FIBA-250948 format. One record per atom (N, C-alpha, C): residue number from 1; residue in one letter; atom name; y, z, x. Coordinates in steps of 0.1 Angstrom, whole numbers, plus 5000, padded with zeros to 4 digits. Layout:
// FIBA-250948
REC   seq   type   atom     py     pz     px
REC   NUM      a     CA      Y      Z      X
...
This chain:
// FIBA-250948
REC   seq   type   atom     py     pz     px
REC     1      m      N   8283   3329   0427
REC     1      m     CA   8275   3317   0424
REC     1      m      C   8262   3317   0433
REC     2      k      N   8250   3314   0427
REC     2      k     CA   8241   3310   0435
REC     2      k      C   8235   3299   0438
REC     3      k      N   8231   3292   0448
REC     3      k     CA   8230   3277   0449
REC     3      k      C   8218   3273   0457
REC     4      l      N   8210   3264   0450
REC     4      l     CA   8201   3259   0456
REC     4      l      C   8197   3244   0458
REC     5      f      N   8190   3239   0466
REC     5      f     CA   8193   3222   0466
REC     5      f      C   8178   3219   0465
REC     6      l      N   8175   3205   0458
REC     6      l     CA   8163   3200   0458
REC     6      l      C   8160   3190   0463
REC     7      a      N   8152   3186   0470
REC     7      a     CA   8149   3174   0481
REC     7      a      C   8137   3169   0475
REC     8      w      N   8135   3156   0477
REC     8      w     CA   8123   3144   0471
REC     8      w      C   8116   3140   0488
REC     9      q      N   8106   3138   0486
REC     9      q     CA   8100   3130   0497
REC     9      q      C   8092   3121   0492
REC    10      d      N   8096   3108   0496
REC    10      d     CA   8091   3095   0493
REC    10      d      C   8075   3095   0499
REC    11      p      N   8068   3092   0491
REC    11      p     CA   8053   3090   0495
REC    11      p      C   8050   3084   0501
REC    12      i      N   8055   3072   0505
REC    12      i     CA   8052   3063   0514
REC    12      i      C   8059   3061   0528
REC    13      s      N   8074   3063   0527
REC    13      s     CA   8079   3063   0543
REC    13      s      C   8077   3077   0548
REC    14      r      N   8075   3086   0539
REC    14      r     CA   8076   3106   0542
REC    14      r      C   8090   3110   0542
REC    15      a      N   8098   3101   0540
REC    15      a     CA   8115   3104   0544
REC    15      a      C   8117   3113   0533
REC    16      w      N   8125   3125   0540
REC    16      w     CA   8132   3134   0527
REC    16      w      C   8146   3130   0526
REC    17      f      N   8148   3135   0514
REC    17      f     CA   8165   3132   0509
REC    17      f      C   8169   3144   0499
REC    18      p      N   8180   3148   0501
REC    18      p     CA   8186   3159   0492
REC    18      p      C   8188   3153   0480
REC    19      v      N   8184   3153   0468
REC    19      v     CA   8187   3148   0456
REC    19      v      C   8192   3156   0446
REC    20      g      N   8191   3171   0444
REC    20      g     CA   8198   3177   0434
REC    20      g      C   8204   3191   0441
REC    21      r      N   8212   3198   0430
REC    21      r     CA   8218   3209   0434
REC    21      r      C   8217   3217   0422
REC    22      l      N   8211   3228   0422
REC    22      l     CA   8208   3237   0407
REC    22      l      C   8216   3251   0412
REC    23      t      N   8225   3253   0406
REC    23      t     CA   8234   3267   0404
REC    23      t      C   8234   3274   0394
REC    24      y      N   8234   3289   0397
REC    24      y     CA   8235   3298   0385
REC    24      y      C   8248   3307   0385
REC    25      e      N   8256   3304   0374
REC    25      e     CA   8269   3314   0374
REC    25      e      C   8271   3318   0362
REC    26      n      N   8275   3331   0357
REC    26      n     CA   8279   3335   0346
REC    26      n      C   8272   3331   0334
REC    27      g      N   8257   3332   0337
REC    27      g     CA   8246   3331   0326
REC    27      g      C   8243   3315   0325
REC    28      w      N   8248   3308   0333
REC    28      w     CA   8245   3293   0329
REC    28      w      C   8240   3288   0342
REC    29      y      N   8228   3281   0340
REC    29      y     CA   8223   3271   0351
REC    29      y      C   8229   3256   0351
REC    30      e      N   8230   3253   0361
REC    30      e     CA   8235   3239   0362
REC    30      e      C   8228   3229   0373
REC    31      f      N   8224   3216   0368
REC    31      f     CA   8218   3208   0377
REC    31      f      C   8225   3196   0377
REC    32      v      N   8229   3192   0390
REC    32      v     CA   8237   3177   0393
REC    32      v      C   8228   3171   0405
REC    33      y      N   8228   3158   0402
REC    33      y     CA   8222   3151   0412
REC    33      y      C   8233   3149   0426
REC    34      l      N   8227   3148   0437
REC    34      l     CA   8236   3147   0449
REC    34      l      C   8236   3129   0451
REC    35      k      N   8243   3127   0465
REC    35      k     CA   8246   3113   0469
REC    35      k      C   8230   3107   0473
REC    36      g      N   8224   3119   0480
REC    36      g     CA   8211   3117   0482
REC    36      g      C   8199   3109   0473
REC    37      a      N   8204   3112   0461
REC    37      a     CA   8196   3108   0451
REC    37      a      C   8198   3090   0451
REC    38      e      N   8211   3089   0451
REC    38      e     CA   8214   3074   0449
REC    38      e      C   8207   3065   0463
REC    39      k      N   8206   3076   0475
REC    39      k     CA   8200   3068   0488
REC    39      k      C   8187   3068   0486
REC    40      a      N   8182   3076   0480
REC    40      a     CA   8168   3078   0478
REC    40      a      C   8162   3067   0468
REC    41      k      N   8170   3064   0458
REC    41      k     CA   8168   3054   0450
REC    41      k      C   8167   3037   0453
REC    42      k      N   8180   3037   0462
REC    42      k     CA   8181   3024   0469
REC    42      k      C   8172   3020   0479
REC    43      d      N   8166   3031   0488
REC    43      d     CA   8161   3031   0499
REC    43      d      C   8146   3030   0494
REC    44      c      N   8141   3039   0486
REC    44      c     CA   8127   3040   0482
REC    44      c      C   8123   3044   0468
REC    45      g      N   8132   3037   0460
REC    45      g     CA   8130   3035   0441
REC    45      g      C   8128   3047   0436
REC    46      f      N   8133   3060   0443
REC    46      f     CA   8137   3070   0436
REC    46      f      C   8142   3071   0422
REC    47      a      N   8132   3075   0409
REC    47      a     CA   8137   3074   0397
REC    47      a      C   8143   3087   0392
REC    48      g      N   8143   3097   0395
REC    48      g     CA   8149   3108   0394
REC    48      g      C   8135   3116   0385
REC    49      i      N   8142   3130   0382
REC    49      i     CA   8133   3137   0374
REC    49      i      C   8130   3132   0360
REC    50      w      N   8117   3130   0357
REC    50      w     CA   8113   3124   0345
REC    50      w      C   8123   3132   0330
REC    51      s      N   8127   3143   0334
REC    51      s     CA   8133   3149   0320
REC    51      s      C   8147   3151   0322
REC    52      l      N   8151   3144   0334
REC    52      l     CA   8165   3147   0340
REC    52      l      C   8170   3135   0347
REC    53      n      N   8164   3121   0340
REC    53      n     CA   8168   3109   0350
REC    53      n      C   8182   3102   0348
REC    54      e      N   8195   3111   0344
REC    54      e     CA   8204   3104   0343
REC    54      e      C   8214   3109   0355
REC    55      f      N   8215   3103   0368
REC    55      f     CA   8222   3103   0378
REC    55      f      C   8236   3109   0377
REC    56      d      N   8243   3104   0368
REC    56      d     CA   8254   3111   0366
REC    56      d      C   8260   3122   0356
REC    57      k      N   8250   3128   0350
REC    57      k     CA   8252   3139   0340
REC    57      k      C   8249   3150   0346
REC    58      v      N   8256   3159   0341
REC    58      v     CA   8254   3176   0345
REC    58      v      C   8248   3179   0332
REC    59      y      N   8233   3186   0338
REC    59      y     CA   8227   3192   0329
REC    59      y      C   8229   3207   0329
REC    60      r      N   8232   3215   0319
REC    60      r     CA   8236   3226   0317
REC    60      r      C   8231   3237   0308
REC    61      s      N   8222   3247   0312
REC    61      s     CA   8215   3256   0303
REC    61      s      C   8216   3269   0303
REC    62      q      N   8215   3278   0294
REC    62      q     CA   8212   3290   0296
REC    62      q      C   8199   3296   0301
REC    63      e      N   8190   3289   0299
REC    63      e     CA   8176   3290   0305
REC    63      e      C   8174   3281   0314
REC    64      l      N   8167   3288   0324
REC    64      l     CA   8163   3276   0337
REC    64      l      C   8154   3265   0331
REC    65      l      N   8157   3253   0338
REC    65      l     CA   8154   3241   0330
REC    65      l      C   8137   3241   0335
REC    66      p      N   8127   3237   0328
REC    66      p     CA   8117   3236   0329
REC    66      p      C   8110   3231   0343
REC    67      v      N   8118   3218   0349
REC    67      v     CA   8113   3213   0361
REC    67      v      C   8117   3225   0369
REC    68      f      N   8122   3236   0369
REC    68      f     CA   8126   3246   0379
REC    68      f      C   8114   3259   0376
REC    69      s      N   8114   3264   0363
REC    69      s     CA   8104   3272   0360
REC    69      s      C   8093   3271   0358
REC    70      h      N   8089   3262   0360
REC    70      h     CA   8072   3258   0363
REC    70      h      C   8069   3260   0377
REC    71      r      N   8079   3260   0386
REC    71      r     CA   8076   3262   0400
REC    71      r      C   8077   3275   0404
REC    72      i      N   8077   3286   0395
REC    72      i     CA   8078   3297   0399
REC    72      i      C   8064   3306   0395
REC    73      m      N   8056   3310   0399
REC    73      m     CA   8047   3316   0398
REC    73      m      C   8046   3325   0387
REC    74      r      N   8037   3326   0380
REC    74      r     CA   8034   3338   0367
REC    74      r      C   8032   3351   0371
REC    75      k      N   8041   3362   0367
REC    75      k     CA   8035   3378   0370
REC    75      k      C   8021   3380   0366
REC    76      s      N   8015   3370   0354
REC    76      s     CA   8005   3375   0352
REC    76      s      C   7991   3371   0360
REC    77      r      N   7995   3361   0370
REC    77      r     CA   7981   3360   0379
REC    77      r      C   7980   3371   0388
REC    78      p      N   7968   3372   0391
REC    78      p     CA   7960   3385   0398
REC    78      p      C   7966   3383   0411
REC    79      d      N   7970   3370   0419
REC    79      d     CA   7974   3369   0433
REC    79      d      C   7990   3369   0432
REC    80      y      N   7997   3372   0422
REC    80      y     CA   8011   3375   0420
REC    80      y      C   8019   3386   0430
REC    81      p      N   8011   3396   0436
REC    81      p     CA   8013   3409   0443
REC    81      p      C   8015   3403   0457
REC    82      d      N   8002   3395   0458
REC    82      d     CA   8001   3386   0474
REC    82      d      C   8013   3379   0475
REC    83      f      N   8016   3371   0465
REC    83      f     CA   8027   3361   0465
REC    83      f      C   8042   3365   0470
REC    84      i      N   8043   3379   0464
REC    84      i     CA   8054   3384   0467
REC    84      i      C   8058   3389   0480
REC    85      s      N   8044   3396   0484
REC    85      s     CA   8046   3401   0497
REC    85      s      C   8046   3391   0509
REC    86      w      N   8037   3379   0507
REC    86      w     CA   8039   3368   0514
REC    86      w      C   8053   3362   0517
REC    87      q      N   8064   3364   0504
REC    87      q     CA   8076   3358   0505
REC    87      q      C   8083   3370   0509
REC    88      n      N   8079   3381   0513
REC    88      n     CA   8084   3392   0518
REC    88      n      C   8098   3396   0509
REC    89      l      N   8093   3398   0497
REC    89      l     CA   8103   3400   0486
REC    89      l      C   8099   3416   0481
REC    90      l      N   8106   3421   0475
REC    90      l     CA   8103   3435   0468
REC    90      l      C   8094   3434   0456
REC    91      k      N   8086   3440   0451
REC    91      k     CA   8077   3442   0442
REC    91      k      C   8087   3438   0430
REC    92      t      N   8094   3443   0427
REC    92      t     CA   8105   3445   0417
REC    92      t      C   8113   3431   0413
REC    93      e      N   8112   3420   0427
REC    93      e     CA   8123   3409   0424
REC    93      e      C   8118   3401   0413
REC    94      d      N   8127   3399   0403
REC    94      d     CA   8124   3390   0394
REC    94      d      C   8134   3377   0393
REC    95      d      N   8144   3376   0398
REC    95      d     CA   8153   3367   0398
REC    95      d      C   8150   3353   0403
REC    96      p      N   8149   3344   0392
REC    96      p     CA   8140   3332   0398
REC    96      p      C   8148   3323   0405
REC    97      m      N   8161   3321   0407
REC    97      m     CA   8168   3319   0418
REC    97      m      C   8162   3321   0431
REC    98      v      N   8161   3335   0437
REC    98      v     CA   8155   3343   0449
REC    98      v      C   8143   3336   0448
REC    99      l      N   8132   3337   0439
REC    99      l     CA   8118   3334   0437
REC    99      l      C   8117   3317   0442
REC   100      l      N   8126   3308   0436
REC   100      l     CA   8126   3296   0441
REC   100      l      C   8132   3293   0456
REC   101      s      N   8140   3302   0458
REC   101      s     CA   8147   3299   0472
REC   101      s      C   8138   3304   0481
REC   102      r      N   8128   3312   0481
REC   102      r     CA   8121   3318   0491
REC   102      r      C   8107   3310   0488
REC   103      s      N   8103   3307   0479
REC   103      s     CA   8089   3296   0478
REC   103      s      C   8093   3284   0482
REC   104      g      N   8101   3278   0479
REC   104      g     CA   8103   3266   0482
REC   104      g      C   8100   3257   0471
REC   105      g      N   8096   3266   0456
REC   105      g     CA   8092   3258   0446
REC   105      g      C   8080   3245   0448
REC   106      k      N   8071   3244   0458
REC   106      k     CA   8065   3234   0462
REC   106      k      C   8052   3235   0452
REC   107      k      N   8050   3223   0447
REC   107      k     CA   8040   3221   0439
REC   107      k      C   8029   3209   0444
REC   108      v      N   8017   3210   0444
REC   108      v     CA   8007   3200   0449
REC   108      v      C   8008   3185   0440
REC   109      t      N   8013   3188   0429
REC   109      t     CA   8015   3175   0417
REC   109      t      C   8025   3166   0419
REC   110      d      N   8038   3170   0428
REC   110      d     CA   8047   3160   0432
REC   110      d      C   8055   3161   0445
REC   111      n      N   8063   3155   0445
REC   111      n     CA   8070   3156   0459
REC   111      n      C   8087   3162   0461
REC   112      y      N   8085   3174   0453
REC   112      y     CA   8098   3180   0454
REC   112      y      C   8098   3191   0461
REC   113      e      N   8108   3195   0467
REC   113      e     CA   8110   3211   0472
REC   113      e      C   8121   3215   0473
REC   114      i      N   8127   3230   0469
REC   114      i     CA   8135   3237   0471
REC   114      i      C   8139   3245   0481
REC   115      f      N   8152   3244   0485
REC   115      f     CA   8158   3251   0499
REC   115      f      C   8172   3259   0495
REC   116      p      N   8174   3269   0501
REC   116      p     CA   8187   3277   0497
REC   116      p      C   8199   3271   0506
REC   117      y      N   8209   3272   0498
REC   117      y     CA   8222   3269   0505
REC   117      y      C   8226   3281   0515
REC   118      p      N   8229   3274   0526
REC   118      p     CA   8231   3287   0538
REC   118      p      C   8244   3292   0533
REC   119      e      N   8247   3306   0534
REC   119      e     CA   8257   3315   0532
REC   119      e      C   8259   3322   0544
REC   120      q      N   8270   3325   0547
REC   120      q     CA   8277   3332   0558
REC   120      q      C   8274   3348   0554
REC   121      d      N   8270   3357   0562
REC   121      d     CA   8270   3371   0557
REC   121      d      C   8284   3378   0562
REC   122      k      N   8286   3388   0560
REC   122      k     CA   8298   3396   0562
REC   122      k      C   8303   3397   0578
REC   123      n      N   8292   3396   0588
REC   123      n     CA   8293   3396   0600
REC   123      n      C   8293   3380   0608
REC   124      g      N   8296   3373   0598
REC   124      g     CA   8296   3358   0600
REC   124      g      C   8281   3351   0605
REC   125      g      N   8271   3356   0603
REC   125      g     CA   8259   3351   0606
REC   125      g      C   8253   3344   0593
REC   126      y      N   8241   3339   0597
REC   126      y     CA   8233   3332   0586
REC   126      y      C   8218   3338   0587
REC   127      h      N   8212   3341   0574
REC   127      h     CA   8200   3343   0574
REC   127      h      C   8190   3337   0567
REC   128      l      N   8182   3326   0571
REC   128      l     CA   8177   3318   0562
REC   128      l      C   8160   3320   0560
REC   129      y      N   8154   3317   0550
REC   129      y     CA   8140   3318   0549
REC   129      y      C   8139   3303   0544
REC   130      f      N   8126   3297   0550
REC   130      f     CA   8123   3286   0548
REC   130      f      C   8107   3282   0556
REC   131      f      N   8102   3271   0551
REC   131      f     CA   8091   3265   0553
REC   131      f      C   8092   3256   0563
REC   132      t      N   8085   3252   0573
REC   132      t     CA   8085   3242   0584
REC   132      t      C   8076   3231   0580
REC   133      h      N   8082   3220   0583
REC   133      h     CA   8074   3209   0584
REC   133      h      C   8070   3202   0597
REC   134      g      N   8060   3195   0597
REC   134      g     CA   8056   3185   0612
REC   134      g      C   8051   3195   0622
REC   135      f      N   8046   3205   0621
REC   135      f     CA   8040   3213   0632
REC   135      f      C   8030   3203   0639
REC   136      r      N   8022   3198   0630
REC   136      r     CA   8011   3188   0637
REC   136      r      C   8014   3176   0646
REC   137      y      N   8027   3173   0643
REC   137      y     CA   8033   3166   0652
REC   137      y      C   8040   3168   0667
REC   138      m      N   8039   3180   0669
REC   138      m     CA   8047   3189   0678
REC   138      m      C   8036   3190   0692
REC   139      a      N   8040   3190   0702
REC   139      a     CA   8032   3192   0714
REC   139      a      C   8028   3205   0713
REC   140      s      N   8015   3209   0718
REC   140      s     CA   8007   3221   0716
REC   140      s      C   8013   3230   0723
REC   141      e      N   8024   3229   0736
REC   141      e     CA   8034   3238   0742
REC   141      e      C   8044   3244   0733
REC   142      t      N   8049   3239   0724
REC   142      t     CA   8060   3236   0718
REC   142      t      C   8052   3249   0706
REC   143      i      N   8044   3244   0699
REC   143      i     CA   8039   3254   0689
REC   143      i      C   8031   3266   0695
REC   144      d      N   8028   3268   0706
REC   144      d     CA   8026   3280   0715
REC   144      d      C   8035   3288   0713
REC   145      r      N   8047   3281   0718
REC   145      r     CA   8061   3288   0721
REC   145      r      C   8066   3292   0707
REC   146      i      N   8068   3286   0697
REC   146      i     CA   8068   3293   0684
REC   146      i      C   8061   3301   0677
REC   147      k      N   8048   3304   0678
REC   147      k     CA   8038   3311   0677
REC   147      k      C   8042   3326   0685
REC   148      n      N   8047   3323   0697
REC   148      n     CA   8048   3336   0705
REC   148      n      C   8065   3340   0705
């Protein structure tokens, strides 16, 4: 099973909430809301994803739901090879779950971001790819340490 999480950021408080989980198994995609969606609704008025607005429903499809598929860069774009290279992926990678996991599925038009479920490798370690947030709020010494 492949598993990703969807996070939402409140545009006013800037607080992040894990609101949903997307899985892929045996040819089926499944999206469910998490308890974080209820908290985001209570604390910040989160209304859910416009096309998936029932918090207690399990959404299943053999096709990747549009809210997720629209977050994957099209191969026809001239900058697609650069995008794949920047994600540190093979040129042949076309698994939507991998592409969403690496890119974060970020769009400038909304406040959602996707992150992977951390899974242990055979040696007991974890290897995660993610984008960091909040560098501008860190001390310059901390930023220098991260860069080096």
